N, C-alpha and C positions, 0 to 999 in steps of 0.2 A: 688563090690557088691554095690546098691542102697542102697540110704540112702536119707532120708526127711529131710529136712530144719526146725528148727522150729523158726520160726521168735523171738522168745522172748530169742533164744539162741546171736542172734546178731544183734545190733543196728550201721548202719552205717551213719556216717555224713560225710558229703564229702563238703572239701572247695574247691568252685570254683575258676576257674582261677591260681589254684595252681598244682606242678607237682610233688611234691616228697610224697609220700605217708607211712605216719605210721600207723601202725596197733596195738589195742592196746586188750591182753584178759586176763583177769580173770580166776584164775585157783583156785581153792580152795582146801587147804592142810587139812588134815584130819587125828587126830592120831586114832581113833577105827570106825566114824561116817562118809562116803563118804557123801558130799553131793554139788550140783552142781550150780555155779553161774552164772549171764548172761554177756558175754563178752561184751566186750566197742569195738568203733573204732574210731582212731582218724585222720586225716589228718592237712599235714602241708607242706609249701613250703620253701625251701630256692632255690637264686640263681645258675647257673652254669656257671662257667669262665672256658673260653679256657686257660690251663694252657702247652700247649703243644708247645707253639711258640716262635718267639725269643720276643715277647712281649704280654703280657696278654691284653685279651681284652673281653669287656664284654657285654652285653644288657640290659638297664633298659626302662623300659612300664610307662606310665603314670597311673594316679588312674584307670583310665575307660579303660583302656589299648587299645585306638584309637590310641595311637604314639609309637614310640621307641624312642631310642637314642644307635648308636653306639659308644662307647669310647676304647680307649686304654689306657693304664695304664703306666706311662710313670716309675713311681716307679719300674716296674718288670722288665726295662731293664738294663741288664748288662753294666752300663757304663768303665765299667774297662776294661770289654772286646769288646765292639763294641761302633760303634759312628753311631748314628741315624741319615739317611742322610734326608727321608721322608716318607712319608704314604698319598697313593692317592687310589682314590674308581678307579675300574676297568671298571665301566659303565660310569660314566659323567666325568673321571678325575680329581674328585675334591680332592683338599689338603686338608689333614687335619693336616697332621703337612709337616711345611720347617725349617733345619735346617737354615735359614738366617732368620726365623722368631720367631725359637725356643718359639716356642707355638706351643698346642696341641687342638683341635678341635673337636667338635664330628660331626658324620654322624646323620640325622634324615630322617626317613621315618614312613607311615603310612600303609604299605604294605606290609603281608607278605613274606617270599622268602627267597633266598638264594644272600648274596651281598660280592661279592669280592675284594679285598685289598692289594696293592702291599707294601711292605715293603722295603723300600730300607736301605741296611746301610752298614758297612764297618768294616771288623773283624780287630784287633788292633793285630799289630805283635808283640812278646819281642823285648826290645830295649836293644842291647847288652852294651851301655855305660851307666855311673852313671852321669846323666846331672850337677846332684848336685856338681859335679868337673870340669865340664868345666867353662870356661871363657862365658860369655854373647855371644860373637863373635860365638864360636863354638858349642854353645847353640842353636841359633837361625839355624845355618847352619844343624846339626841334625836334629833338629824337621821337617824342611822341608822333608830332604832326610825319614825320616820316614812316612811323610804323602804320600809320593810317593810309599809307598812299604803294604798300608793297603791294604787288600784285598775286594776289593766289591762284593756285594751280593744283592741277594735279595729274598725274598721269599713271595709268595702267600698264602696268607690267606682267607677262605671262611667263613663269618659268615650266620649263619641262623636265622631266625627271624620267630616265630612259634605265637606269644602271642598277637598278635592284634587282637581285636573282631573285624573282617567283618560282618558288618550287613548285615541279606538281607531283601527282602521285603515279607512283610505279605499282600497277597488281600484275597478278600472276598469270601467266598465259596457259591457253586452255589445250595442257598438252595430255594431261590424264583425264582421257576418255570416260573412267567411272567417276570422276570428281565432280559433284554439283557445281552450277555456277550461277550465279544470279548476279542481275544489275538493277536495281531500285532506281527508279526515274526518279529528279528530284523536281518537282515541280513548284514553283514561288519559293522559294529557297526554303521545306520545311519536309520533305519528306526525306525519310535515312535511304542510303544510299549502300550497295553493298553490290559494285561493279566488279567484273571478275575478266573486263577485259580493255585495256588499252597502252595507247604505246606512251612511254616516255618524250615529254618534247623539250626539248633544250632551244631556249632563246637566248642569240650572240648579243651582247652590249653592242649597243648603237650610240654614236658621239651623242649626248646630250646638249641641244640648246635652249637660248632662252629669245624670247620677242618680246619686244616693247613696244607699244603705241604711245606714244604724248599726245596728252590735250592740245587742241588747236590755241593759236594765240588770239584768233577772233573771240573763241569762247569765253577767256581770260579777261581779255578787254570787256565786252559786255558784262561779266561777272563785279568788276571792278567800277562800272558806269553805276551798276545797278547799288552796290554795295555805298558808292558816294550820295548815289538820289538818296539813301535812306538817312544817309549822315545830315545831310542839309536839312532835313527836315527838322531836327532837333535845334536847329536854331542858337548854338552854343559860340561863344565866340574861339573855343579851339578845335571846333567840328570835332570832338571826341562823342562816342558814342556812349551813353549813359544809362540805359535801362535795356536788362534783359531777361527772358527765361529764368529760371532757377533750374540750372544742372541736374539729371537724374542723380549724378553722383558727384559726390568735391571733386573738384578738379578737372572733371571731364564738359565738355561742348563750349562752343562758343558763343559770347554773347553778343545778342542782336537787339535792336530797338524793336520791341513788340508791347506797346500797351495793350493792356486790357480793352476788348472788345465785347464781352460776352454779357447779357443783361441778367444772367439767371444769378439766382441764388446761392449763396454761400452752400456749401458741401463738402461736409468732411465725415468720413465715415463713422459710425457709432460715435460721432461727437468729437472724433479722434482727428486734431490738425493735421495734414500733410503739406507743410511749406514748399515741398520739391516741385508739388504738380499745380498747388491752388496759388500762389505768390511768384510776381515778377519781382527785379530790384534792381535799383539804381544804386548812386553814390557817389564818392570822391575820397581820395589819399591827396592828402598834398603836406608840404614842408614848412616849418614856420622860420621866418626872417628875423634879422636882430632886431625888428620893432614889435614881434609880438604877433606878428599879421602872417595868415598862410598865403603860401606862393607857390608857383609851378603847381596845380591842380592838376590832377588824373582821374580818369575814370578809376572806381572803384572796380578790382575782378576776384573774382575767387579764390585769389591765392591770402586773401585777408581774413575771409571769413568761411564759415564751413556748417553745412545744414545735413544734418540729420532729421528727416522726416521731422517732428515738431519743434524740433530745437533750433537755433542759429546762435553760434559763436563767434565772437569777434575777438582778436586777438590772434587767431588761430595762424599758424602757417607764418607768413612773413610779417614781420612786425619792423620793418622798414622808414617806417612813414609814422610819424607823430600824431598826426590829425587823418583817423580815419574813420569815415561816416557810411553808414550801409542803411539804406530804405528799403523797404518790402511790403509789397501792395498786394492787396488782392484782385484777383481777376473775376471776382463775383461781389455782388452785393449783399448785405445784411440790411431786412427788414425793423427800422426804426418805427412802425407799427404796431408791432410787437414785442414784448418783454423778452429779455436774453440775458444770458451771464457769460463770460471770457473769464475763466480760471488758468492758472499757471501756477509757476514758479521762474524764480533769477537768482543765481549767484555773480558773486564781482570779488574779485581780488582787493581790489583797492579802488575807494569808491573816490577820491579826491581826484586819480588819474581816468577818469569818466567826466565829459561834459555832460553827459545825462543821455536819457532815452526816453522816447515816449511809444505810446499806442494811441491812434487817431482814428475818427471816421468823418469820413470828406466826401465829395462828390466831383473832387476835380480827376477825372475820368484818365488822362493825359497828362500829370502830373512825373517830371522827373526830377529829381532831388540833384542839387548841383550845390548845392551849401555847404558848408563845415563848421566844424568847431562847434562852439554855443550856439548855432542855430539849428542844432542837432538835426539838422535835414531836412526839417521843415515848416521852419519860421522863415521871414523874408530878412534880407541882410542890408536890404536898404538903409542908408544913412550910416554901415556900422563898417570900419575897416577903409577908410576913403582910399587908403593906398595901398589895397587889398586885389590883388587880380578879380575876386570875387567878388565886391561892390557891387550890390546894387540886382544881386540875385532873389527872385520873387520865391513865397514860399506858396503850402496848402492853400488853395482859394475856398475859404468859407469853412473852416474845418474844426472839429471841437477837439482837442487836443488832450489827452493826459498824462501828465510829465512828470518825469523823476529825475530828480537833478541831484545828484551825489558833491558836486563841485562845490569847495567853498570859496566863496566869493570875500570874507573876511570884511565883513558888515557894510558892505557896498548898497545902501538900501536906495539907490534909482536907479539899478541896474537894468535896461530895455526889458529881460524877458520876465520878470519880476522875481527876483532875486531879493528879495527883500526882509529876509528874515533874521535872525541874531545869529544863526549858524551859517550861513548861506547855503545851508541844506535844506531841498524841501522834497515834498508831493504834488502836484497842483492840478487843475484843473483849468483849462484857459481855453479861448476861439479865438482865429485868425480871420484876419477881414481879406477882401477882393483881391488882395496884393500879397496875401500869408502873414500882415503883418500882425504884431497880437495886440488884438482890443483889449487892452490895458484893465479896462472896469469891469472887464468880466471875469478877473483872476480869481482863483478860490485855492489858498493856498494852507498848508498843515508843513509847520516848523518840525525837523525830526535829522537828528544826525543819523544819516545812513552810512556813514563809517562805523556804526556799533553791527551793521550786520556784513564786514566783510567776511568772502569764504565762507561763508553757510547758505543754504538753498532755504529761500524764502518763499512762501505761498504769498499770491495779489490774488484778486478777484473782481473784476470790472461788473456791475450790475446795471442794467437798464429799465424802468419803469415806464410803459409807454403811458401810462392813463395818468402817472401826476410827471412825467418828463423829470425824471430824477435821476444823473445820474452820481452813481457811487462807486469810490476806488477805496479795496479794503488792500492792507499789507501786513503781513504775518498777523492774519486772521483778525486785525482791528480794520474801525471803520478810520480812515483818515481824510477822506474830504469827500463834499457832495456835492451837488450842485441842478438846480430843477428851473434858472430860468439862462433862455439861452436866444442869440440871434441869429443863430442858422439853424436852428430843430425845424423849422419849415420846409426848409431846402432838402435836407436831408429824409424826412418824413414823405414828401412828396417824390422825389428822385429813388430813396434809397438811397445806401453809402455803401464805401471800400473800407475797408478795415488797412490801416499801414501800420508798421512796425519802423521805428527808426532808433540809432544808437551813434554816438561820436565820441573819441576819445581823444584826450590832447597829449598824453603819452603810449609809447611803442610797449603796450608790456605784451608778454604769452598769456591768454587765456584770459584779458582781461573781462572778459561779460560772458555768460549765457543764460539765456532765455528760452524759458518752454511753453508755446502756447498747448494745455492740456483739454480742454474743452473751452467749445464755440457750440452754444444752444439756446434755443428759443425754450421760454420756461410754459408758454402757455397750450404746451400740447406735448403729451407723451404716447407716441403711435404705438400702437399694436397691430403685429399681421402674424396668419396661422395660413400654411399654404395645404390642400388636401388633392388627392386628385384621382383619377378613374380609368381603367383601362378598359379600352372598345368590347373585348372579349368577354369581361366583367370578375377573369381572371386578377389573382393578386401582382404577377410580376407581368411586364412589356413583355412583347417579341419583336424582332425587326420587323419595318412595314405596320406597323400596328398604333394607331390612333389613341392618344392618352388627353383624355381631359384634366384640367390642373385648374382648382378656383381658389383665390386667394381672399380671405375675410380679414377686415380692417376696422381699427376703431381705436379711440382715443383713450388712452387707460386714465385719463387724469378725471374723467365724469366732466370735463366741461360742458356747458349747457348752450355753447355756440357750436354754430357748425363752422368746422374749418379745412379751408379747401389744400390741400397736398401734391407730391407726385409721388408714383411708384415707378421706377427704373429697372430695367431687366439689365444684373449686373452681369452675368453670366450665364453661361451653358455647356458646361462639361462634357463629353461620354469617356469614361476611364480617364479623366484627368487632363484631356485633352479638350480643347475650345470646339465646338462644334455650335454653331448658330443655327436653330432649327425654323423654318418659316413657322412664324405664328398667326393662328387662321383661328376666325370667327369669334371675335373678341369684345365679350358683354359685359355691362356691368349696372348697378343698381342696387337698393336696401332689400328687395325681394329676391329669394336667393330661386325662387318658381318663377321669377317673371322679369328675368333680365333682360335688359336692351343693348343691341348694338350698337358699338361707338359708331359717331357719326364718319359719312363719305370720308375719304380720304385721310383721315386719322388714319395711324397706326400705332403699335405698339414691339419694338427692338429695342438691340442695345443703345439705339442712336435717337429713340425717340420715346422719351416718358410717357406714363399717362397721367391725366389728370383724374384726382381720385377725390374723395370725401368724408370726412372723420363726421362722424353724426354726431348731433347733441347726445348725451348722457352713456357715451359707450356704448350707443347701437353699433352694428354690424354694417358696413357696406361690402358689396361683392365685387371680385374680376375675375371672369372666367373665360378660357381659351383652350383650343387645342394645336396641338403640337404633333405628329407622325416621328416615328423611331425611325431612323435609317436602317440599313441593312448593313448590316454590321459582319466583318471579318473573322469571327468569333467561334470557337468551337468545344465544348465542353466545360463552358465556365460561366459565371454571372457577368455582367456589365453594368455599368453604373451609371444612369444618366443624374448630374446632378444641376439642381435647379437654382440662382441666386437671384433674388430680388431685393431691391433696398428701399424700405420706406421712408419719406420726409425729404427726397432730392430739393424738395423746394426749401425746406428749414436746413437747422443745422443739427438738430435731434431727431438723430436716424435709427432706425431698426432694420437688420438684415436677417430676412427667411431664408435660409438653405434647406430645399429638399432633395433625398434620395430616392431614386425610382429604379426599381431593380428590373434588368433587363436578362431575359433568358434566352440565351443563346443555341443554336444548336448544336444536337451531339458531335462528339468527337468520333471520328471512325477512322481511324490508320493504322499503317503497318510498321510492325516492331517499336518501340519504345518510346517513337517522335509524336508527338502532340504538344497544343501552346497557343502562344498569340496570334501569328501567325496562320495564313489560311491552309488549312490542311489538304493535303491533296487528294484528289477525288479518283486517283487508279495509279497503276504501279507496272511496271513492264521488268518482267523474269526473262532473262538471259539462259537457255539453256541448250548445251551442243551433246547432249547425252540423253536422247530419250526416254532411256530405261529409269530417268532421273527422275519424270514426271510424272506426278498424279495427283491425285485432288487435294491429300494431303499439304502438298507444295503450294497449293491455292490458299488454304487456309492456315497456315505456317505463322504466325507471329501478327496476328490482327489482333487490335484492342479499341475498345470502344466505352465514351463516359458520357453521360447526360450532364447537363449544368444545373449543378445544385450543391447547395456547401457541403453536403455529408456524403458523394457519391465519389466513388473510386474507380479506377481506370479497371477496366473487366476483359479478359484475357480471352479471345473469340475461342472456344474449340469446333472442331470438323463439325459443317450442320447442323451448328448450332441454335436453337428456337428465341434462344433470350431469357430472360429475368424478369423480377417483378418491376424493375426499373425501365428497363428496355426490351423491347423484343427485336427479331432479324428476318427479313425475308431473303432470297435469294434463288438465284438459277446462272445455269452452265451453259456457256455457248463456246461451238465450236466453227470457226471463221465468220464468227458476226452471228450466227445463228443459235438458236433455243436448244438445246437438247433435253431430255428426259431424267439424265440421269449422266456423271461424268464417265467419257469413255476408257475402255482398257487398254485399247491399241493407240500408240502414241506415233505420230508421223512427222518429218521432219517437214520442213516448209508451212506447219499449220499452226494455227494461233489457239489459244485454250484460255476460255475466260472465264472470272467467277463475278457476278454482278449482284453485289451486296448489299442492302438497304438495313440501316437501326433507326428505330421510333421511338421517341420520349414516350412511356406507356402515361406521364401526365399530362401531356399534352402533345394528342397525334399530329400538330399542326409542323411541331419539330422531329425533323425527317434528315437524313445523313446518305449518300451513297457511296461506294468505293468499289472502283474496279480491279482488279486483279490480271494480267495477262501475262500469259508466258508464252515468250517464242522461240520455236526450236529450232534452231538453224548453226551450221559450222562459224556463220561469219555474220553475228546482232551489233547492234550498237543501240545506245541509251533510244527510247520511244515514248514520244507521248503521242501527236496526231500524224509526225512523218518520223522517218530515221535515216539519215546518210551515214553509209558505209563508204570508207576508204583507207588507203594504207598511205604510208608516208611517201611523197614524190621521188624518182629520182633525181640524183643530181644532175644538174646543169652549171656549164663553163658562161663566167659573167659575159666572154666576149661572143657567145653561142646565144646567149640572151637578149642582147641587145640588136641581132638581127631578124627577131623577130616579132611580129606585129603584136597588138594587144587580143586579138581572138587565136593567133598563133599560140601564143603561149597560153591563153585560159584551154585551151583544147590539148595544148603539150599536159598541161596540171591534171587533166580530169584523166586522159588516155595513162600517164603515167602512173598514178594514183589508182587509177579502177574503181571510179568513184561512180557510185551510182544513190539513188535518193528513193526513198520508198513514200506511200501515204498509208496509214493505218487507219483501216476502216472496220469497225466494230461489227458491222453486218459480211462482210468480204472478207475480210482480210489486210493484207499486204498489197499496197498497188504500187508500181513500178512509176516512177513520173518519167516525161519522157527525157528530162535533161535536169542536170547539177548545175548552178549557177556558182562561180569563180568571185570571191570578193580579192582584186587586188590592190586594196590601200596599203602604199607604200611599197608598191614592186612599181610604179611607173612614174619617170621622169618630169620632168615641167612640160615638156610638150606632149605627156600622154602615150609614152611610147616605154615598155619593159628595160629597168633598169633595177638592180640591185647591189650592194657592195657584197665582196665574199662573206663567207657563211651559212649557218641556219637562218631560218625567219618563217613564220608563220603563215599560212594562208588559207580563209576560210571559206570553206564551203556553204551554201546555204538553199534552200530550197524555195523557189519566187512563191510560190502558195500561203509562205509561214516563213518571214525571216528570220523571226525569231529560234529556230531552227536551224542549228549551224554545227558544223564540224571543224576544227581546225589541225589540219596537218602540215607537218615538216617540207621545208621547199630548201634545198641545201643548193648554193651557187660556188662552186669551185673557184679557186681565183688565178686569174692567168695576166698577171700584169706587163709582163714583155716577153717579147723573141725577138732570135736573131733575125737580121735582113734576109731579105729573099731576090730573086730578080725582079718581083717589082713588091709596092707598096700597098698592094689593096688589097689584103685579107678580108675576108666578109663570111670566112666559111667557122668561124668559132675554135680556129684550133691554136690561133694566133692571137699575143697580147695586145694591151691597148698601142704598148711604145714598141718601138722599132729601133732596136739599136745593133750597131756592126758587129759582123764576129771578131774581126779583127783591125788593126789600124798598123799602117806600113807609116814608117819613119824614113823620110826621103832628106837629100843632101837640097838645103833652101837656096833659093836665086834671089837674086838683087839683094838689097838690103839686107836678107835673110842667111848669105853667104857662109858665115861664119856656125849654124846651126843648123841639128839636125829639125826638120818642121812635119807635122801630121795634122790631120784632121779627122774630127766622127761626126759624122750627120745623125741626126735623131729625129724620129717621125714618130706621129700618132697615125694609126691603122685606119684604116677606108671602114670606120665602124658609123652607126648612127648613134652615138652617144653623146650628146649634147651636156650633159650634167658631169662627165668623167673629165678629170685635170690633174695634172702631177706638177709639183715640185722638182726638177732636178737638177742634181750636182753631182760631182766629180772629185776624184782626190786633186789634192794640189800639187803634190808631188809624188812619184813614182820612183822604182829604180828599175833599170834593164841590166840584165848579167850575161855575160858573153855563157854559149851552151859549152864549151869546153875550155873552158878556163874564168872558175867564178870569181876569181879575184879581178876579173876586170870587169869593170861596172859604172854604169855614170846614171845620173837622175834626171827624170824627164818632167818637166813644168806641163801643169795645164796652166792656158791663159787664158782669164775673163774679164769683168767687169766687179767683183763684187767677190771677195774672201768671205766665208762664214766660219765657223768653229769648226775644229775637229779638223784642220789640214782640207777643209775640201773648200771648190769654188763652184761656182752656184752659175749654171746653166740657164735655167729659167724654166717658164711654164709652159708644157706638153698639154695641148688637148685637140679638141676637132681643127682647132686653127691651121694645124701642123700639119695636116695628110699631104699637101701636096709642098707645103716646102718645111726644111728641117730645123731645126734645132742646133747651131753647130758649136764645137766644142773645139780649140787649136792645142796643139802639144807642141814642146820644144826643148833641143835639149843642145848644150857648149860642142858643136864639133869638135873640138881640139883633145876634149876628155875621150872619143872613142879610138881605139888601135885602128889604127888604117889597114892592117892586116884582115885575110878574109876571115868569116866567121858568123854566126849565128846570136844575136842577141833575143832577148825573150822577157817579159816581165808582166805587171797584172794592173790591171786600173781599177779602179770599182767605180761606177755609176750610184747613183741614190736616188730612189725613187720616191715621194712622200705625197700622196694623196689628200688633195684641199679639196 
């Protein structure tokens, strides 16, 4: 049935920016005479937190709602069950939490939207051993094993930020008929805007929510199995991983077993070593027991050393273990059939606190260092430390080792590793056998007191002569030891060799050793390269879509009489600083520039495929030639740079980098107002004018600028019907309703389209042109136009209960009718063409069943054109609140006049019966109206106590009590939830009062009771 709402029955107070609503109704109770009191509505808000994730998060807003911070609650994380590793934002990769730092940060934003985060954590498994009953050594060992069996997991969390107040521009209305009004259409976010017509849009704040999606247990179990399989391959007694790629930055990245498998030769750009990219690492940390043996070995991690490009530092960060051994191994090989040099420098604080350090050459591809202390990480410990956990580990197989031993052995002349000199300190060259044990006869020693070099940077050089098989070691620019007879040389010459570095400490000291690899290079080649190019047009600069031929000249600068093969590597292609890998075509090589040969079928040259080249004898030239096509660039009025970088010497370690810059001349800029630059310049502009007398040809030419792509060119302001300059010329025509006219018309009519088609031509290269169209629409109601535009006003308000009675199609029609929406297509030849229909996008306006539903308040609806979804118009649609109504003869209101909740106008207290004879009792039935609103639900509560007062004797009063199951805060009794399930059955609340407190004389008592509704 229809019902007219009495404005006096309901007063609505709305608290802006808040999203949880409580509505309070006052209900009058009478004993004999019923009277009605005015209801009240209260609104207040509370925060919503995500409590379903592994860690809770919340969004906090500034007072003016201009910014928001997303934070994660560390106290909500179950630290007994899980170990938190990291929290990162998915979009930028920002680290909010890192296990190394153990501190939490917030994520700040100024925009509404969904923000994704990845939470990485490990699930701790139950431990079968009571650690309190173990020895310290066993406990440490078990802790290490336990850590290997934690299940790695990650969880994706999405946090929605919706309550940031995003302001919209309010512009002047078109009240003054004599005022000129223009609106500049913005295309690709670069055209200037001068809009004269817009409606201010107000977005009510809606409740923010967070969604999280946990990783599946099956995936985590598979990951754990995979990790275990990798560990098993190492075959160590403690199942600990000992080898891993070096992290790009110290303290980041996880350690994985990854032995070098690339047989390519070493590559260090321009001879400079990059340990982070070119080496893997392994090693150990351990304690020393009372007998002096290393015990409780563990894998070394990057907590104990640091890598910075070509420098490794031992004793950095964590110094909790006295025995620390680090071992680095190159991923690539060095050629022992060629001469080479290794140069560097080193510094140590206390020589005798180091067990020593080495540089070694070997072919032991899968070697993982598991030795400690005096083994320096490379020697076998067989027969040493019989009581040690590490007794019997093998060393480098068939290696050549250059050793620095600063540890003073106090005259021990029979020490296994050759420390047999007077000082106990020495530099030596030695070899290892097939199990990594030192072959004693091969030792070459130099007696030196290395303590003299404490705390000073000292140079070293390792020199190899492949013709004489001589290996020399220089220290402090002096030859210390050399060796020219080797047992293992044939293996290294045949299979080439990995380079390794190792170091061991016997005392935990901060900054104990720093070691630099400065140069690793072959000495039989001094590669040289030059690069030239030609542009297809023959001009100096290239343009978009033009072919460029590139030629590299290659030769050996040391005038060697031998022909040496090498590799040319394409390192980078960049356009304006951004990587742009262009396709390389028609690659040719040879020694005769005029008769080059195509490379073999199937071969190619790109960043992943180096090209085999030759350095001819006597510094003769070798040529590499190929073609690339410059891509289409979206830049105007400025030059671009195409940077090409090639690296000669990829096969060796002496390298030279050739960098070439090719200038690209872009199209002229042609734009409105003072807007130009990096993004595409708009090629059209729409001006809206509601006064025909303000339209003339000067308006079409007003504030137009041009600029050609030249270092000396400046922006040029175009005059009316301008013909151009020495740098640029202009061509133009006028159109009316898409048809060309000889001159601009003198009479301007409403509803017509007037267009200037302008073209600019670069005088230095007539291939470089640009066009600009400016269109003036004369109309009382215009909108921003490109190819289409939509006109619409804000829709008329609709009540929340009326909304739920409509179907999706009915609501779409309501919006289009109430907003008077129309869509037009702009055609330069025929003018505006009205489309058959405007489409309505109802995102956020449908419930889970696809039916119209929305909370009270203002929100936007988007209108769009089906032929061009990018053209959209946002309008405001207000939903008026209609929470509750009083009861009627039936409770099936579907006309949108009644509220969702139906309460009685009054409740009568009567004498109780049976076991309630001593009480006055009554009840209120609360229903949900018969609306299709599946997503609407309220929590209902009522005053716990209230008073009834005798009408003609205010001193006569008594207290009425609400009877329920649960008492909530602030003297409220919970009634229960109200939703569509209560259309046919009510929620019932009972009231009672002691009968003896009521005056027996006749009279009327009345009072008020409040019902509270909170939307959930």
